[in-house]
Each structure stands twice: as C-alpha cells, then as structure tokens.
C-alpha positions in Angstrom: -21.3 -31.6 23.6 -18.1 -30.5 25.7 -15.6 -28.3 23.9 -13.2 -30.7 24.9 -14.7 -33.6 22.6 -15.2 -31.3 20.2 -11.5 -30.6 19.8 -10.9 -34.7 20.0 -13.2 -34.7 17.1 -11.1 -31.8 15.5 -7.8 -33.4 15.7 -9.4 -35.9 13.6 -11.1 -34.1 11.1 -8.7 -30.8 11.3 -10.5 -28.7 8.4 -13.5 -26.5 9.3 -15.7 -25.0 6.3 -18.7 -23.0 6.4 -19.9 -23.0 3.2 -21.2 -26.3 2.0 -19.7 -25.5 -1.7 -16.4 -25.3 -0.4 -16.5 -28.9 1.5 -14.4 -31.5 1.2 -14.5 -34.9 2.3 -14.6 -35.4 6.6 -14.6 -31.4 7.2 -16.5 -30.3 9.9 -19.1 -28.3 8.8 -20.3 -25.6 11.4 -23.7 -24.0 10.1 -23.8 -20.1 11.0 -26.6 -18.1 10.3 -27.0 -14.3 10.0 -29.6 -12.0 8.5 -29.8 -13.4 5.5 -28.7 -17.0 5.4 -29.3 -19.7 7.7 -26.1 -22.4 7.6 -28.4 -25.4 9.6 -30.6 -25.7 6.4 -27.7 -27.3 4.7 -26.4 -29.4 7.4 -27.9 -32.7 5.8 -26.5 -31.3 2.5 -22.9 -31.2 3.9 -23.4 -34.5 5.1 -23.9 -36.3 1.9 -21.4 -34.0 0.2 -18.9 -35.8 3.0 -18.6 -33.7 5.8 -17.7 -36.1 8.8 -19.7 -34.1 10.9 -22.1 -30.6 11.5 -22.2 -28.5 14.4 -25.7 -27.2 14.6 -28.0 -25.2 16.6 -31.0 -25.6 15.4 -33.2 -28.7 15.4 -33.2 -30.4 12.3 -33.3 -34.2 10.8 -31.8 -36.5 13.2 -28.5 -38.0 12.1 -25.3 -39.4 14.3 -23.3 -37.2 12.8 -24.8 -33.9 13.5 -23.7 -32.1 17.1 -26.6 -29.7 18.3 -24.7 -26.9 20.3 -26.2 -23.7 21.6 -24.6 -21.3 19.3 -22.8 -22.3 16.8 -20.6 -19.2 16.1 -19.6 -18.9 20.0 -19.1 -22.9 20.0 -16.0 -22.0 17.0 -15.1 -19.3 18.6 -13.9 -21.3 22.0 -12.7 -24.3 19.6 -10.4 -21.8 17.9 -9.1 -20.3 22.0 -9.1 -24.1 22.9 -6.9 -25.0 20.2 -4.7 -21.5 20.4 -4.4 -22.4 24.2 -2.4 -26.1 22.8 0.5 -23.6 21.2 3.4 -22.0 23.1 4.5 -19.5 19.9 4.3 -16.2 18.8 0.4 -14.9 18.4 1.4 -11.6 16.8 -1.8 -9.5 16.5 -1.8 -6.1 13.6 -4.9 -4.1 13.7 -4.9 -0.8 12.4 -7.2 2.4 10.4 -4.7 1.2 7.5 -2.2 -0.8 5.8 -2.6 -3.9 8.3 -3.1 -6.2 5.1 0.1 -5.2 4.1 1.8 -5.0 7.1 0.5 -8.5 7.9 1.7 -9.7 4.6 5.0 -7.8 4.9 5.6 -10.1 8.0 4.6 -13.1 7.1 6.9 -12.8 4.2 10.0 -11.6 6.7 9.2 -14.3 9.5 8.6 -17.2 6.6 12.2 -16.7 6.0 13.0 -18.3 9.0 10.0 -19.8 11.4 7.1 -22.1 9.7 4.1 -19.2 9.9 0.5 -18.9 9.6 -0.8 -16.2 8.7 -4.8 -15.0 7.7 -5.5 -15.7 4.4 -6.8 -12.4 2.4 -8.4 -10.1 4.9 -10.3 -12.2 6.8 -10.5 -10.2 10.0 -13.5 -10.8 11.5 -15.2 -12.8 14.3 -15.9 -15.4 11.6 -12.4 -15.5 9.9 -10.1 -15.1 13.2 -11.5 -18.9 14.2 -10.8 -20.2 11.2 -7.6 -18.8 10.6 -6.8 -20.0 14.3 -8.2 -23.5 13.4 -5.6 -23.6 10.1 -3.1 -23.5 12.8 -0.9 -26.7 12.3 1.3 -28.1 15.0 4.2 -27.4 13.1 3.7 -23.5 14.0 6.4 -21.6 15.0 5.1 -18.3 15.0 1.4 -17.1 14.0 0.2 -13.9 12.8 -3.5 -12.8 13.3 -5.2 -9.4 11.5 -8.0 -7.9 13.2 -10.6 -6.1 11.6 -12.9 -3.4 13.4 -15.5 -1.2 13.0 -17.1 -0.6 16.2 -16.1 -0.9 20.2 -15.5 -4.0 22.0 -14.6 -6.0 18.5 -10.8 -6.4 18.9 -10.9 -7.0 23.0 -13.6 -9.8 22.2 -10.9 -10.9 19.2 -8.0 -10.9 22.1 -10.0 -13.5 24.1 -9.5 -16.3 21.9 -6.6 -15.7 20.2 -4.8 -14.7 23.1 -2.0 -12.7 21.4 1.6 -11.9 22.8 2.8 -9.6 20.7 0.8 -6.8 18.7 1.1 -4.2 16.4 -1.5 -0.8 16.0 -0.5 0.7 12.8 -2.2 3.6 13.0 -5.4 5.3 14.1 -7.6 7.2 11.4 -10.8 8.5 10.5 -12.1 4.8 9.3 -15.3 3.7 10.5 -16.3 6.4 12.1 -20.1 5.5 11.5 -19.0 2.6 14.2 -16.7 3.9 16.1 -18.0 7.3 17.2 -15.3 9.2 15.8 -11.4 9.4 16.0 -11.4 9.1 19.4 -13.5 6.5 19.8 -11.0 4.8 17.3 -8.4 5.0 19.0 -10.5 3.1 21.8 -11.5 0.5 19.9 -7.9 -0.4 18.2 -6.3 0.7 21.6 -8.1 -3.0 23.1 -4.9 -4.4 21.3 -3.2 -2.7 23.8 -5.2 -3.5 26.8 -5.1 -6.8 26.4 -1.6 -7.0 26.0 -0.8 -4.9 29.3 -3.0 -7.0 31.3 -1.0 -10.1 29.9 2.3 -9.5 30.1 2.7 -8.7 26.3 4.8 -6.7 24.2 3.7 -4.1 21.7 5.4 -2.6 18.5 4.4 1.2 17.4 5.2 3.4 15.3 7.1 6.0 17.7 6.6 9.2 15.4 2.4 8.7 16.1 2.6 10.7 19.7 -0.8 9.0 20.0 0.6 5.3 19.9 3.4 6.5 22.6 0.3 7.1 24.4 -1.6 4.0 24.0 1.0 2.2 24.6 2.2 3.1 27.5 2.3 0.5 30.3 2.5 -2.4 28.2 5.8 -4.1 29.5 8.0 -4.1 26.8 7.5 -1.7 23.7 9.5 -1.7 20.5 10.0 1.1 18.1 10.0 1.8 15.0 9.8 5.4 13.0 11.7 7.7 10.8 13.7 9.0 13.8 14.3 8.8 17.7 13.3 5.0 17.0 15.2 1.6 18.0 14.3 0.5 14.4 14.3 3.9 12.1 14.2 4.5 8.4 13.0 7.2 5.7 11.8 7.3 2.3 14.8 8.1 -0.9 12.0 7.9 -3.5 12.9 9.4 -7.2 10.3 6.8 -8.8 6.7 5.3 -8.0 7.8 2.7 -5.5 9.0 2.9 -2.2 12.7 3.2 -1.4 13.5 3.5 1.6 17.4 4.7 3.5 17.6 3.0 6.5 19.2 5.2 9.6 18.9 3.3 12.6 19.0 -0.1 14.1 20.2 -2.3 11.7 22.9 -2.6 8.8 20.2 -2.9 6.5 21.4 0.4 4.4 18.5 0.3 1.6 15.6 -1.3 0.6 14.2 -0.8 -2.7 9.9 -2.3 -2.7 7.4 -3.0 -5.0 4.9 -0.8 -3.3 3.5 2.1 -4.5 3.9 5.3 -1.6 5.5 6.7 0.8 2.8 6.2 3.3 4.0 2.5 3.2 6.9 3.4 5.3 5.5 2.7 8.6 4.5 -1.1 7.4 8.1 -1.8 6.1 9.5 0.3 9.4 7.2 -3.0 11.2 8.6 -5.6 9.3 12.1 -4.7 10.0 11.7 -4.6 13.7 9.7 -7.5 13.9 11.7 -9.4 11.9 15.0 -8.0 14.1 13.3 -8.9 17.0 12.7 -12.4 16.3 16.7 -12.6 15.3 15.8 -12.9 11.3 18.9 -12.4 9.5 19.2 -9.0 7.7 19.7 -9.8 4.7 16.8 -12.2 4.7 14.2 -9.2 6.3 15.8 -6.5 2.9 15.3 -10.0 0.3 11.7 -10.5 1.8 10.8 -7.1 1.3 11.8 -6.6 -1.6 10.7 -9.4 -2.9 7.1 -8.7 -2.2 4.7 -7.9 -4.8 1.2 -6.4 -3.8 -2.0 -7.5 -5.0 -5.2 -7.2 -5.0 -5.4 -3.8 -5.6 -3.3 -2.7 -2.8 -0.8 -0.3 -3.9 -0.3 -2.0 -6.7 2.0 -0.6 -10.2 -0.1 -1.4 -13.8 1.2 -0.6 -16.4 -1.5 -0.2 -20.1 0.2 0.7 -23.0 1.7 3.7 -22.5 0.3 5.1 -19.1 1.1 4.3 -14.9 -1.7 3.6 -12.8 -1.5 3.3 -9.2 -4.2 1.1 -8.5 -5.2 1.0 -4.8 -8.4 0.6 -4.4 -9.2 -2.4 -2.0 -10.5 0.4 0.3 -10.7 3.9 1.2 -11.5 6.2 4.2 -10.5 10.1 4.4 -7.0 9.5 5.9 -6.2 6.9 3.0 -7.6 9.0 0.4 -5.7 12.1 1.8 -2.3 10.1 2.0 -3.0 8.9 -1.8 -3.4 11.9 -3.2 -0.6 13.8 -1.9 2.3 11.0 -2.3 0.7 11.0 -6.3 0.8 14.8 -6.5 4.5 14.7 -5.3 5.7 11.7 -7.5 7.3 13.1 -10.8 6.7 13.6 -14.1 3.3 12.9 -16.6 -0.1 14.4 -17.0 -2.2 13.2 -14.4 -5.4 11.5 -13.5 -7.2 11.4 -10.3 -10.5 8.3 -10.6 -11.6 8.2 -7.0 -14.7 6.7 -5.4 -16.6 7.0 -2.4 -16.0 6.7 1.5 -18.2 4.4 3.2 -19.4 4.2 7.0 -18.5 7.7 8.0 -22.0 8.6 9.5 -22.8 11.9 10.0 -19.1 12.9 9.5 -19.2 11.7 5.3 -20.5 14.7 3.6 -17.4 17.0 5.3 -15.4 14.3 4.7 -15.6 14.1 1.1 -15.3 17.8 1.1 -12.1 17.9 2.5 -11.2 15.6 0.0 -12.6 17.6 -3.1 -10.8 20.9 -1.1 -7.1 19.1 -1.5 -7.9 18.0 -4.9 -8.4 21.9 -5.9 -4.8 22.5 -4.7 -3.2 21.3 -7.4 -3.5 20.7 -11.0 -4.4 17.4 -12.4 -5.3 16.8 -16.2 -8.4 15.5 -15.4 -10.6 14.4 -11.6 -13.5 12.1 -12.0 -15.3 11.5 -8.8 -17.7 8.3 -8.4 -20.6 7.4 -6.2 -21.3 7.9 -2.4 -21.0 11.1 -0.7 -19.4 12.9 -3.8 -22.6 13.6 -5.7 -23.8 15.8 -2.4 -21.1 18.3 -2.7 -20.7 21.6 -5.7 -17.2 21.2 -7.3 -15.8 21.3 -10.7 -15.1 17.8 -11.6 -16.4 15.1 -13.6 -18.9 13.1 -11.8 -20.4 9.6 -11.8 -22.3 7.5 -10.2 -20.6 4.5 -10.8 -17.0 2.9 -11.4 -19.4 1.0 -15.2 -20.1 4.7 -16.2 -16.3 5.8 -15.1 -14.9 3.0 -17.3 -17.1 3.5 -20.2 -15.6 7.6 -20.0 -12.0 6.1 -19.3 -12.3 4.0 -22.5 -12.7 7.2 -24.8 -10.5 9.1 -23.7 -7.5 7.0 -25.2 -4.8 8.7 -22.6 -1.3 7.8 -23.1 1.8 9.0 -21.2 -0.2 10.1 -18.3 0.2 8.5 -14.2 -4.0 7.4 -12.7 -4.6 6.9 -8.9 -7.4 5.0 -8.6 -8.6 3.9 -5.1 -12.4 4.0 -3.2 -13.9 1.9 -0.7 -14.5 -1.5 -1.6 -18.1 -1.1 -2.5 -17.5 1.4 -5.2 -15.2 -1.3 -7.3 -12.8 1.3 -8.4 -11.1 -1.6 -9.6 -13.5 -2.0 -12.7 -12.3 1.5 -14.3 -9.7 -0.7 -15.8 -11.2 -3.2 -16.9 
C-alpha cells in the first residue's frame, strides 16, 4: 500500500497505537517489533479489541483489515513525514545533552498562551516516539515542538528527515552517552546534525551565546537568535536567595525579573531559551513571565520536595557527568542547613565511566557534607570514604533509619538507578 493510500485511512482513523493494551476503538495499530517483542503476533488481538486496521510486516492470518508493508517502523515514519508535509507552521526541534525536556516544557507553556501548540509528551523523543508525536498533531495546530533524544551519531539526522524542523535549539553538548557518541566531540557532531539540517534548509537556530561551541556549530545558518548572560539578544543573570531559580533580565525584554519553581542555576539557559523563543514569536511579555513562573516541574526533574523539616532536591530523572557536577555545585552554594548527597551511578559512559565517576568523587571531596551516599554504577570500583550501597532500595533503608531533621538533600542519578525510590 502506498503512503498516500495509508494516509487516507489515517485521516479517517487519526489515532495511532503500537501497544494493544492502550488501544481504543477505531485506532490504527502498528505492529512494531524489536529484539524482545513482536507486535505482529498481536495484530489479530488488536483488531478484535476494536482497531480499525493493523499494519504488519509478517504473514499472519488473513483479514481484510490487515495491511502488510515491508517494514512497519519505516512505514510509520514515512506516514509521519507525509502528515508533517501537510502543515505550514513552525516546527521547533529541541535536542541537547541536558535540559532538553525542561526547555521543551517551558517553550510549550510560553507558546501555548498565544498559539495552539502540540508537543512531545513526556520524553517520547526517539525513533518511535517522534513519529507518534507528529501523527498526534491536529489540523488546528499553529506550533509544534519536537524533542529529539539521541545516543549515537546519525540519529538526529534521521529524525530531521521526517520532522523537517524550521527552527531548532541545541541546549548544550556535554558528557552524555559517551559510549555511543565516542566522546564529547562525537556528542557535538551528533547533536549538531540538527543545525546541519537547519543550515541546509534555511532554518532558524536559537543558541546559548555563552557557549562558544554553539556559536561555532551554528555558523552558516541563515538566522541565529541568541540568549545568554551577556552579549546576547535576550540576556539574564541568576539572582538567587532561595532554592528556586530567580532571574534578573538584563537585555532584550521589558521583563524585569522571573521567579520560578525550578531548582538550580543550571536551569538558567532553559528559561532564557523560553523567553527568546516567546519574544521571537511575538508572545506578550507578561504572558511569557506568567507562563514561566507558573510552570511546576514534575517527573523527578529539578523538583523541591519537602518532607517533615527536610528539603530535598529531587533531580533523579537522569544524570551524566556534566549535569551531575552542575547539580552538586549548585547544591553546595545553597544557603543554610546541613547537606546530604544521595547520588546514583551514571550510565552509558563506556571506557570513560570509571574516570568520570572518580571525577565526581573528587568534586565531592572539595566540600564538607553531613553525609554522602553513593549508589551503584562504577562508584563501586573506586576507593572512597563515603557510604556505598548497590541499589536505591538499600539506600532507602539506610535513610529511613537516620531520622534527619532540618536537613537539605540532593537526590540524583541515571534513570536506571531509580534514585527517586530513596524517598518512597
């Protein structure tokens, strides 16, 4: 079946599902498969559950509602591209080593005050989540925000082929997914594939002007808009007296200050990006300020959790050497109280893993803490003087026995460490 024919079916049944457990009546079921699952085996079950059609790539029971294609994933991506081509609106792509989800969420809050804006749900930012996100965009869309995650080169390039972004943001290029990218220069090359697309297709980039490597990476793009702490079209500096990020705007806007519900100065670039994009698309300044100030983070990202008399910074959705160091430094600078670190191991660092974990321990050594608890990962392979547990369950048991009062805690680690469970 040609994509154009499949698209007509999609218009009649504009809801795509890849999981039979989430199916609703008249959905289109795409039978994806991978190393540990085969959606083709559930095609008939999907139809019996009410799916209008099932798209498969294996020979299964004959049913007129089964559509066989050469490859289901490729077909879904091509369908997403065809759907994308029906829109003449800004498609803003956001990628980077750290902060891309928070940046995307802030952009959505700001742009939604003025435009009908569709965006990536949660962090569905891979080769399956991105086409599904695009296929959820309705005809009333005025803006689209697409988050792009990647752990190897050519991945962002492939996403751009069906997302076709008109605008793009690379939040930063840090020490994340080093195993897949092959080092920091590989990270820059991989993330830079977004700017390569914008350069070739006449797009517009928004960059944190403080980062010299982003200035270099964005050269040749027809239009580059800047934000930063100085020498930028939109500028602001942190002015913190509490746990939450408070920003004084210094250039490019009539907004004087923005007080957020985000913990950590490392969220400053994310906030400035939201202001810059809002200003570019003529969102009212008061609406920009209000949208950012009312945004409350969730899903263990830069959250402040209060338990009894203790204040806990929960930033445990993910971690890499760059974000871990930023979180520790920010936490150390916070005023008052005895402080405890509960840090989980960092994943996907390849040959650099032990050295990067050792660098975190060296940073911890520079300051005085009430207690330091290291959990899992390559912290086990390094000699140190801190408390060590193999998993978050053991760390939780330890924490439950301490009965801390009037204490500040930082909880952070890679997703697989599930450090948020320390607080359960």
